[in-house]
MARPABA-73206 format. One record per residue (C-alpha): residue number from 1; x, y, z. Coordinates in steps of 0.2 Angstrom, whole numbers, plus 5000, padded with zeros to 4 digits. Layout:
<atom nr="NUM" x="X" y="Y" z="Z"/>
...
***
This chain:
<atom nr="1" x="5155" y="5003" z="5098"/>
<atom nr="2" x="5144" y="5011" z="5085"/>
<atom nr="3" x="5132" y="5025" z="5089"/>
<atom nr="4" x="5116" y="5030" z="5081"/>
<atom nr="5" x="5106" y="5046" z="5080"/>
<atom nr="6" x="5088" y="5040" z="5082"/>
<atom nr="7" x="5073" y="5048" z="5075"/>
<atom nr="8" x="5054" y="5045" z="5073"/>
<atom nr="9" x="5043" y="5047" z="5058"/>
<atom nr="10" x="5024" y="5051" z="5058"/>
<atom nr="11" x="5022" y="5049" z="5077"/>
<atom nr="12" x="5026" y="5030" z="5075"/>
<atom nr="13" x="5032" y="5020" z="5090"/>
<atom nr="14" x="5046" y="5013" z="5080"/>
<atom nr="15" x="5063" y="5021" z="5082"/>
<atom nr="16" x="5075" y="5023" z="5067"/>
<atom nr="17" x="5093" y="5026" z="5067"/>
<atom nr="18" x="5107" y="5033" z="5056"/>
<atom nr="19" x="5125" y="5029" z="5061"/>
<atom nr="20" x="5133" y="5044" z="5069"/>
<atom nr="21" x="5149" y="5044" z="5058"/>
<atom nr="22" x="5139" y="5046" z="5042"/>
<atom nr="23" x="5130" y="5063" z="5048"/>
<atom nr="24" x="5137" y="5079" z="5043"/>
<atom nr="25" x="5125" y="5090" z="5052"/>
<atom nr="26" x="5108" y="5091" z="5059"/>
<atom nr="27" x="5097" y="5106" z="5054"/>
<atom nr="28" x="5081" y="5113" z="5060"/>
<atom nr="29" x="5069" y="5112" z="5046"/>
<atom nr="30" x="5071" y="5128" z="5036"/>
<atom nr="31" x="5064" y="5136" z="5021"/>
<atom nr="32" x="5066" y="5124" z="5006"/>
<atom nr="33" x="5062" y="5124" z="4988"/>
<atom nr="34" x="5048" y="5111" z="4985"/>
<atom nr="35" x="5049" y="5100" z="4969"/>
<atom nr="36" x="5033" y="5098" z="4960"/>
<atom nr="37" x="5040" y="5083" z="4951"/>
<atom nr="38" x="5052" y="5075" z="4963"/>
<atom nr="39" x="5061" y="5058" z="4959"/>
<atom nr="40" x="5055" y="5045" z="4971"/>
<atom nr="41" x="5054" y="5052" z="4989"/>
<atom nr="42" x="5065" y="5068" z="4984"/>
<atom nr="43" x="5052" y="5082" z="4989"/>
<atom nr="44" x="5063" y="5097" z="4990"/>
<atom nr="45" x="5080" y="5105" z="4989"/>
<atom nr="46" x="5089" y="5117" z="5001"/>
<atom nr="47" x="5105" y="5127" z="5000"/>
<atom nr="48" x="5119" y="5121" z="5012"/>
<atom nr="49" x="5135" y="5131" z="5010"/>
<atom nr="50" x="5131" y="5136" z="4992"/>
<atom nr="51" x="5127" y="5118" z="4987"/>
<atom nr="52" x="5110" y="5112" z="4982"/>
<atom nr="53" x="5105" y="5098" z="4993"/>
<atom nr="54" x="5091" y="5086" z="4989"/>
<atom nr="55" x="5079" y="5082" z="5003"/>
<atom nr="56" x="5071" y="5065" z="5005"/>
<atom nr="57" x="5055" y="5063" z="5015"/>
<atom nr="58" x="5059" y="5048" z="5025"/>
<atom nr="59" x="5041" y="5044" z="5028"/>
<atom nr="60" x="5038" y="5043" z="5009"/>
<atom nr="61" x="5053" y="5032" z="5007"/>
<atom nr="62" x="5049" y="5020" z="5021"/>
<atom nr="63" x="5033" y="5010" z="5023"/>
<atom nr="64" x="5023" y="5025" z="5029"/>
<atom nr="65" x="5009" y="5031" z="5016"/>
<atom nr="66" x="5008" y="5049" z="5020"/>
<atom nr="67" x="5022" y="5062" z="5020"/>
<atom nr="68" x="5029" y="5070" z="5035"/>
<atom nr="69" x="5019" y="5082" z="5044"/>
<atom nr="70" x="5030" y="5097" z="5047"/>
<atom nr="71" x="5031" y="5104" z="5065"/>
<atom nr="72" x="5043" y="5114" z="5076"/>
<atom nr="73" x="5052" y="5097" z="5079"/>
<atom nr="74" x="5055" y="5093" z="5061"/>
<atom nr="75" x="5073" y="5091" z="5056"/>
<atom nr="76" x="5085" y="5088" z="5042"/>
<atom nr="77" x="5098" y="5076" z="5044"/>
<atom nr="78" x="5112" y="5080" z="5032"/>
<atom nr="79" x="5122" y="5065" z="5026"/>
<atom nr="80" x="5135" y="5062" z="5013"/>
<atom nr="81" x="5133" y="5048" z="5000"/>
<atom nr="82" x="5147" y="5035" z="4996"/>
<atom nr="83" x="5151" y="5046" z="4981"/>
<atom nr="84" x="5153" y="5062" z="4992"/>
<atom nr="85" x="5136" y="5070" z="4987"/>
<atom nr="86" x="5126" y="5079" z="5001"/>
<atom nr="87" x="5108" y="5074" z="5004"/>
<atom nr="88" x="5096" y="5077" z="5018"/>
<atom nr="89" x="5083" y="5066" z="5027"/>
<atom nr="90" x="5067" y="5075" z="5033"/>
<atom nr="91" x="5062" y="5067" z="5049"/>
<atom nr="92" x="5048" y="5072" z="5061"/>
<atom nr="93" x="5058" y="5072" z="5077"/>
<atom nr="94" x="5076" y="5068" z="5081"/>
<atom nr="95" x="5077" y="5059" z="5098"/>
<atom nr="96" x="5094" y="5054" z="5105"/>
<atom nr="97" x="5111" y="5045" z="5103"/>
<atom nr="98" x="5108" y="5026" z="5105"/>
<atom nr="99" x="5122" y="5012" z="5106"/>
<atom nr="100" x="5110" y="4997" z="5107"/>
<atom nr="101" x="5106" y="4993" z="5089"/>
<atom nr="102" x="5093" y="4980" z="5094"/>
<atom nr="103" x="5082" y="4995" z="5100"/>
<atom nr="104" x="5080" y="5003" z="5083"/>
<atom nr="105" x="5078" y="5000" z="5064"/>
<atom nr="106" x="5095" y="5005" z="5057"/>
<atom nr="107" x="5095" y="5015" z="5040"/>
<atom nr="108" x="5109" y="5014" z="5029"/>
<atom nr="109" x="5114" y="5030" z="5019"/>
<atom nr="110" x="5116" y="5019" z="5003"/>
<atom nr="111" x="5097" y="5016" z="5003"/>
<atom nr="112" x="5094" y="5033" z="4996"/>
<atom nr="113" x="5099" y="5037" z="4978"/>
<atom nr="114" x="5102" y="5054" z="4971"/>
***
């Protein structure tokens, strides 16, 4: 049975999920380097073990109009792409582990291009 890490964006009532096996690490939102001219929804980069990791603002990449509002609950979900490059999703609040796919909107990591 697949398990999903669930999260919310912009205080939405919708619950999103990423398959647990694709997650490298979950980081509290830390200091990042903002990009003035980002590609698509890439808003910043951060350093993870000496590697520059692009950060996607999930709110901008989805149907939400405004970018994420940072708070003490904001997190970076660190994932690895199919070609083994690291990237992170900025989300407003990580929730829990969920097994019931019907309760959430599943996000595939190949949706994000680096």
